[in-house]
C-alpha positions as a LaTeX table, in Angstrom:
\begin{tabular}{lrrr}
\hline
Residue & $x$ (\AA) & $y$ (\AA) & $z$ (\AA) \\
\hline
Met1 & $-48.45$ & $-27.07$ & 1.38 \\
Lys2 & $-47.09$ & $-24.58$ & 3.92 \\
Gly3 & $-44.24$ & $-26.94$ & 4.88 \\
Ile4 & $-43.11$ & $-27.27$ & 1.24 \\
Val5 & $-43.02$ & $-23.48$ & 0.69 \\
Glu6 & $-41.09$ & $-22.92$ & 3.94 \\
Asn7 & $-38.69$ & $-25.71$ & 2.98 \\
Gln8 & $-38.12$ & $-24.17$ & $-0.47$ \\
Ala9 & $-37.44$ & $-20.74$ & 1.08 \\
Tyr10 & $-35.00$ & $-22.31$ & 3.52 \\
Gln11 & $-33.21$ & $-24.15$ & 0.70 \\
Arg12 & $-32.98$ & $-20.95$ & $-1.36$ \\
Ser13 & $-31.49$ & $-18.99$ & 1.55 \\
Met14 & $-28.98$ & $-21.76$ & 2.15 \\
Gln15 & $-28.02$ & $-21.69$ & $-1.54$ \\
Phe16 & $-27.35$ & $-17.92$ & $-1.32$ \\
Leu17 & $-25.23$ & $-18.44$ & 1.78 \\
Leu18 & $-23.26$ & $-21.20$ & 0.07 \\
Ile19 & $-22.72$ & $-19.12$ & $-3.07$ \\
Gly20 & $-21.55$ & $-16.15$ & $-0.98$ \\
Trp21 & $-19.16$ & $-18.34$ & 0.99 \\
Leu22 & $-17.74$ & $-19.88$ & $-2.18$ \\
Met23 & $-17.22$ & $-16.44$ & $-3.75$ \\
Phe24 & $-15.39$ & $-15.32$ & $-0.61$ \\
Met25 & $-13.15$ & $-18.40$ & $-0.61$ \\
Val26 & $-12.32$ & $-18.09$ & $-4.30$ \\
Thr27 & $-11.55$ & $-14.34$ & $-4.31$ \\
Pro28 & $-10.38$ & $-13.24$ & $-0.85$ \\
Gly29 & $-7.78$ & $-10.72$ & $-2.11$ \\
Pro30 & $-10.02$ & $-7.93$ & $-3.38$ \\
Leu31 & $-12.50$ & $-8.41$ & $-0.53$ \\
Leu32 & $-9.93$ & $-8.22$ & 2.26 \\
Ala33 & $-7.14$ & $-5.99$ & 0.98 \\
Ala34 & $-8.37$ & $-2.62$ & 2.20 \\
Gly35 & $-9.23$ & $-3.87$ & 5.70 \\
Asn36 & $-5.98$ & $-5.70$ & 6.14 \\
Cys37 & $-4.33$ & $-3.49$ & 8.78 \\
Pro38 & $-1.83$ & $-4.09$ & 10.07 \\
Gln39 & $-0.33$ & $-6.25$ & 7.36 \\
Tyr40 & 2.18 & $-8.79$ & 8.54 \\
Arg41 & 5.00 & $-9.66$ & 6.17 \\
Ser42 & 8.08 & $-11.81$ & 6.20 \\
Thr43 & 9.81 & $-9.67$ & 3.60 \\
Pro44 & 13.58 & $-10.16$ & 3.67 \\
Thr45 & 15.35 & $-7.36$ & 5.49 \\
Ala46 & 17.45 & $-5.06$ & 3.34 \\
Pro47 & 21.22 & $-5.12$ & 3.80 \\
Glu48 & 22.43 & $-3.01$ & 6.73 \\
Glu49 & 23.81 & $-0.24$ & 4.52 \\
Phe50 & 20.29 & 0.32 & 3.15 \\
Leu51 & 18.43 & 0.07 & 6.45 \\
Asp52 & 20.25 & 3.11 & 7.80 \\
Leu53 & 19.38 & 5.28 & 4.78 \\
Lys54 & 17.09 & 8.24 & 5.40 \\
Asn55 & 15.19 & 10.01 & 2.67 \\
Pro56 & 17.42 & 12.95 & 1.69 \\
Leu57 & 14.58 & 14.83 & $-0.03$ \\
Ala58 & 12.13 & 17.12 & 1.71 \\
Pro59 & 8.48 & 15.99 & 1.65 \\
Glu60 & 7.55 & 19.16 & $-0.23$ \\
Glu61 & 4.99 & 19.59 & $-2.97$ \\
Lys62 & 7.33 & 19.12 & $-5.97$ \\
Asn63 & 8.66 & 15.80 & $-4.61$ \\
Leu64 & 5.18 & 14.55 & $-3.72$ \\
Lys65 & 3.90 & 15.46 & $-7.21$ \\
Ala66 & 6.84 & 13.68 & $-8.85$ \\
Gly67 & 6.21 & 10.61 & $-6.66$ \\
Glu68 & 2.53 & 10.69 & $-7.54$ \\
Leu69 & 3.32 & 10.72 & $-11.25$ \\
Ile70 & 5.54 & 7.64 & $-10.88$ \\
Tyr71 & 2.99 & 5.83 & $-8.69$ \\
Gln72 & $-0.08$ & 6.62 & $-10.76$ \\
Leu73 & 1.29 & 6.56 & $-14.32$ \\
Gln74 & 4.99 & 6.21 & $-15.04$ \\
Gly75 & 6.32 & 3.29 & $-13.02$ \\
Gln76 & 8.10 & 0.79 & $-15.25$ \\
Pro77 & 7.61 & $-2.12$ & $-15.82$ \\
Ile78 & 4.18 & $-1.33$ & $-14.34$ \\
Ala79 & 2.53 & 1.62 & $-12.57$ \\
Cys80 & 2.38 & 1.07 & $-8.79$ \\
Lys81 & $-1.38$ & 1.74 & $-8.66$ \\
Thr82 & $-2.01$ & $-1.32$ & $-10.82$ \\
Cys83 & $-1.29$ & $-3.56$ & $-7.84$ \\
His84 & $-1.45$ & $-1.27$ & $-4.80$ \\
Gly85 & $-4.59$ & 0.60 & $-5.87$ \\
Glu86 & $-5.10$ & 4.21 & $-6.88$ \\
Asn87 & $-5.48$ & 5.18 & $-3.21$ \\
Gly88 & $-2.66$ & 2.98 & $-1.90$ \\
Asp89 & $-5.04$ & 0.68 & $-0.04$ \\
Gly90 & $-3.75$ & $-2.55$ & $-1.58$ \\
Arg91 & $-6.80$ & $-3.03$ & $-3.81$ \\
Ala92 & $-5.40$ & $-4.04$ & $-7.15$ \\
Glu93 & $-7.15$ & $-2.56$ & $-10.15$ \\
Ser94 & $-5.66$ & $-5.29$ & $-12.27$ \\
Gly95 & $-7.85$ & $-8.16$ & $-11.08$ \\
Tyr96 & $-4.78$ & $-10.28$ & $-10.37$ \\
Asp97 & $-4.93$ & $-12.90$ & $-7.67$ \\
Phe98 & $-2.19$ & $-11.94$ & $-5.20$ \\
Asn99 & $-0.69$ & $-14.06$ & $-2.48$ \\
Pro100 & 0.39 & $-12.27$ & $-0.40$ \\
Leu101 & $-1.84$ & $-9.26$ & $-0.95$ \\
Pro102 & $-0.18$ & $-6.05$ & $-2.15$ \\
Arg103 & 1.06 & $-3.73$ & 0.57 \\
Asn104 & $-1.65$ & $-1.49$ & 2.03 \\
Phe105 & 0.10 & 1.89 & 2.25 \\
Thr106 & $-2.86$ & 3.45 & 4.08 \\
Cys107 & $-2.15$ & 1.42 & 7.22 \\
Ala108 & $-0.01$ & 3.53 & 9.57 \\
Glu109 & 0.67 & 0.50 & 11.78 \\
Thr110 & 2.28 & $-1.23$ & 8.82 \\
Met111 & 4.09 & 1.74 & 7.30 \\
Lys112 & 5.46 & 3.60 & 10.32 \\
Pro113 & 7.99 & 0.94 & 11.41 \\
Leu114 & 9.34 & 0.45 & 7.87 \\
Pro115 & 12.64 & 2.34 & 7.50 \\
Asp116 & 13.07 & 4.48 & 4.39 \\
Gly117 & 16.03 & 2.32 & 3.42 \\
Gln118 & 13.91 & $-0.86$ & 3.52 \\
Leu119 & 11.38 & 0.72 & 1.17 \\
Phe120 & 14.18 & 1.96 & $-1.09$ \\
Trp121 & 15.66 & $-1.57$ & $-1.24$ \\
Ile122 & 12.31 & $-3.21$ & $-2.05$ \\
Ile123 & 11.43 & $-0.68$ & $-4.77$ \\
Arg124 & 14.85 & $-1.04$ & $-6.35$ \\
Asn125 & 15.11 & $-4.86$ & $-6.07$ \\
Gly126 & 11.58 & $-6.21$ & $-5.79$ \\
Ser127 & 10.39 & $-8.60$ & $-3.11$ \\
Pro128 & 10.96 & $-12.36$ & $-3.36$ \\
His129 & 7.92 & $-14.65$ & $-3.16$ \\
Thr130 & 5.56 & $-11.79$ & $-4.04$ \\
Arg131 & 4.56 & $-10.09$ & $-7.27$ \\
Met132 & 6.46 & $-6.95$ & $-6.32$ \\
Tyr133 & 8.57 & $-6.05$ & $-9.32$ \\
Ala134 & 12.03 & $-4.53$ & $-9.19$ \\
Phe135 & 12.25 & $-0.96$ & $-10.51$ \\
Pro136 & 15.94 & $-0.63$ & $-11.43$ \\
Ser137 & 15.23 & 2.03 & $-14.07$ \\
Leu138 & 14.13 & 4.60 & $-11.48$ \\
Thr139 & 16.81 & 7.04 & $-10.41$ \\
Asp140 & 17.62 & 7.33 & $-6.71$ \\
Lys141 & 15.82 & 10.68 & $-6.66$ \\
Gln142 & 12.69 & 9.12 & $-8.18$ \\
Val143 & 12.71 & 6.30 & $-5.61$ \\
Trp144 & 12.95 & 8.84 & $-2.75$ \\
Gln145 & 10.13 & 10.90 & $-4.28$ \\
Leu146 & 8.03 & 7.76 & $-4.57$ \\
Ile147 & 8.71 & 6.90 & $-0.90$ \\
His148 & 7.43 & 10.33 & 0.16 \\
Tyr149 & 4.30 & 9.74 & $-1.90$ \\
Leu150 & 3.78 & 6.26 & $-0.41$ \\
Arg151 & 4.13 & 7.59 & 3.13 \\
Gln152 & 1.48 & 10.28 & 2.61 \\
Phe153 & $-1.19$ & 7.55 & 2.21 \\
Ser154 & $-0.91$ & 6.63 & 5.92 \\
Lys155 & $-0.99$ & 10.16 & 7.35 \\
\hline
\end{tabular}
């Protein structure tokens, strides 16, 4: 009798392990997004005239607040937080399955080497082979405000 009970307990624990493994394999995005630092990307490089651009706005309170409003609520066609998470950690609130995962703005190793002009180009034009939308309706000033807001996540 003891052998049967031990065998049943072993089988049950193996079932839990298998279920956990299957859940991980089916939904890796939400489980891994926040810990994915640094994030490696093969995003196309912006044209040279954009790479040299520096944010002309000061990272002062009014620009950060304006960037926050765009990120959290007003981005069109979709608010940035929907995919990149309310805290910029790449955890989508939308439940979408992303491949590659959304950019984790909290990772300084990922964000520091990205030139302002590269971010400007991606926000304005989107990113091929990802679900990053283009945001052509944002004014240049709004894009620069948004970049300041994005950068504050990794400080």
